[in-house]
N, C-alpha and C positions, 0 to 999 in steps of 0.2 A: 954134707948132711947138717941139718940144723942142730945147734947145741945151745940151750938157753943160757947156761953160765957164760959161754964165750960171747954170745950175741950181745949180752948186756953187761959184760965185764967192765966196760969203761964207765959205768955208773958207780962202780965200787970205789970208795974214797969219799964220795959225797953221801953214799949210803953204805952200810955194812953189808956183808954177804947175807947175814940173817935178815936184815931189813929188805934186801932185794927179794928174798924168798917170801917175805910177808906181802910185798907188793904183787908178786906173781899170783898169789892166791886171793887177792881182793877182786871184787866185781864192781864195775862202775856203769851206771846207766847214763846214756847221753840221748836226749831228745833233740832231734835235728841233726842231719848229716850233711849239711851244705857248707856255708862259710865257716863259722866258728866250730860247728859240730865236727866237720871233717878233719880239720887240723887238730882239734882236741883229741879225737880218736887216735890219729897217727902219733901225736906227741906222747900220749899216755901209753900207747903200745910200745914206743921206743923207750919209755921209762921202765918197761918190763911188766906192766900190768897185763894179765892174760885172759881176763874175763870181762865181757861187755854185754850190755843190752843196748841196742841202738834202734832209733826209729826215724822214719821220714817217709812221707807218702809221695814225694816229688821225684821227677826225673831231671837229669842234667840238661841245661839249655845253654845256648851261646852266651847269654847275658851273665852266666855264672863264671865265665872265664877269668874275670879280674881278681877273684878272691877265693874260689872254692877248690880245695885240694884234689878233688876227684873229677874236675871239669876239664876234659880234653876233647879233641875232635873224635877220638876213638870211643868216647863214652857218651856222646850226644844221644839223647833219647833213652839212656839206660837208667834204671832206678838207682837213686843215690845210695840206699842201704846196701844194695848188691855190690856196687862199685867200691864203696868204702870198706865193706867186710872183706872183699878180695884184697884190697890194698893193705889192710891191717894184718891179714893172714900171710901176706907176702913179707911182712916184717917178722911175724911170729906164727908159723904154720900150726903151732900147737894151741893157738888161742881159741877160746870158747866164746863165740859171738852169737847172740840171739837177736835176730832182726824182727822188727815190727813195721812192715812196709805199709800198713794202712794209717800209721800215725798213732797218737795216744789219745784215748778217750776214757770216759768213766768206766766203760765195760772192760777195758784191758789194762788199766793203769796198775792194778794190783799185780798182774803177771809181769808187767814191765819192771816193777820195782822189787820183784821177788829176789831175796838173798842179796840185795844191793847194799854196798857199804857207803856209796857216795853217789849223789845225783849231780850231773853237770848239765846245766840249762843251756841249750843251744838252739832253742826255738826261734823262729822268725819274730822280730820285734812285735809284729801285729797279731801274733797267735796268742791273744790274751786269754781266751777261754781254756785252751789246752794248758797254758802255763798255770792258770789258777788251779786246774784239776790236779796237776802233778805236784805243785807246791803244797797243796793241802794234804795230799796223800803222804808226801815226805814228812810233813809235820806230824801226822798221825802215827807214822812208823818210826819216828825219831831218826830219820835219814838226813845227814848233813847235805846242804845245797850250796853250790857255787854258781854264780852267774857272772859272765864277763861280757860286757857290751862293747863291740867295736865301733867307736865313735870318732869320726874324722880320721886322724892318724895316731890314735891313742886307744886306751882301754879304761873303761870304768868298771870296777869290780866290787861285787858284794858277796858275802857269805852268810848263810843262815844255819846256825848250829842248834841242836836239840837243847831245850831249856833256856834258850836265849830269845831275843825279840823275834817274833814270827814275821813271815812275809806280809801278812795282812796288817799287823800292827805297824809295820814299816811303810808299806805302800798305801794303805788305806783305800783299797779299791771300793769297798762297800760304802764309802762316803760319797761316791759318785754314781749316778744312775745311767749315764749314756756311755757307750763304748769309747767314743772319742775322748770324753773326760777321763775315763779310766786309763786310756793310753797316755794321756798327758800326765796323770799321776805316776804311771810307770816311768815315763821319760825323766821327770824331775827327781824321782827317787833313785833311778839308775845313775843320773848325772847331776848331782847337786852343784858341782863346781862349774859345769857347762864350759869346760876348757876348750871344746871344739868349736863353739859358736862363732868366735871372731874371724875365722878364716874360711868359712863357708862362702864360696865365691859366686854361687848360683842358687838362690833360694827357690827357683822354680823346679829344681830337681828333688825337692822335698814336698811330699803331699800326703797328709794324713787321710784325706778323702780317698785318694787312689791307692793308699797303702804302699808307698814306695819311697825310697831314699837312696842317696849315694853311699858308696863304700870304698874301702881301700884294702889291698892285700896286707899292708903293713899293720893295720889295726887288728886283723884276725890273727896274725902271727903273734903280736904282743899279747892278745887275749889268751892264746894257748900257752904261752910261757908262764903267765901269772897263774892260770888255772892249774897247770901241771905242778907248779910249786906248791900251791895250796892243797892239791890232791895228795902230794907227798906228805905234807905236814899233818893233814887230817888222818890219813890212813896209817901213818906210822906213829901218830900221837906225839909228834916231835916239833918243837918250835911254837912260837906264839901265833895263834889264829885270831885274826882281826874279824870279828863278826858284827853284823848289824846290831845297833844303829851306826856303826862305823863302816866306812868304805874307802876304797882307793881309786884315784884317777891319775893316770900318767898320760901326758900328751907329748909325744916326741917332737911334733912340729913346733910347739910353743916352748919346748925345753922346761916344762913344768910338771911337778908332781904335787898332788894335794891329798891329804888324809881328811876325809869328810866325816861329819858327825851330826846325826839327826836324832837327838834323844827322844823326841816324840814322833819320829817318822814324818810322814807328810801332814800330820795334824798340827805341826808347829806353825808359828806365825810366818816365818820366812818362807817355808814351802808353800803356804797358802797364797802368799804374795806372788811367788814364782809361778804358781799355777795360773793365776789370772794373766800374768805377763806372757807366759808360754802359750796360753790359749789364744790370745790375740795374734801371736806370731804364726802359729802353726795352722790356724783355721781361717786366716785372712783370705 
């Protein structure tokens, strides 16, 4: 029989029994149930969090096998939210999971974020409009946001906290008029250090036009570790939270860790220079 205290007893020591009960009663929203989203859900479920809102409109396909926690021969063609909900409940059968299989839009974002204590961004890199809808609503509702980008063999991490720099002040999407330019704004904002760039061995595998890029399983697992740690700190109000305009980038391949700082977001001189360089590279 399932017993919550026994199932998560090995967390005790790094958290107190009281803190574990606090985590148990928190609710996290995760948009995206594929690469980072799937492993975020399972990591947070093993942390003992028992309430989730998850969304994804996609089904599992063969090309998901290299990085997505729910991708197996047995799950091909099955909806990602259904598979991931079942996996999370296999960890904690008492978990309360609300699924949004159509994805997140303006008409359902309020329901998706209802009673949510933390939003974890796991949308596909190119899902810019959905991301802006959710980020704006989190800002209006004073919901903390964490986003961890799996880049190369590392993780670039950002956190947006209530009453701190907003996502728009940081990324400056409204400064650009085309989708490709806004995606470049997102890229240079996510990864100011660009630690992953030197070891990309085949540029042809990256295409902004076709909206595709390479990925690794190591990166998504690193993302889940950092996200889970920040979720713990935010939900328990314990430990220093590094929020935008600060960010973190750890690259295991290059043995490098960088703490980034963009006091003016993408409106600064260096980001504007990076934008023009990145545009030449990604749209060539």
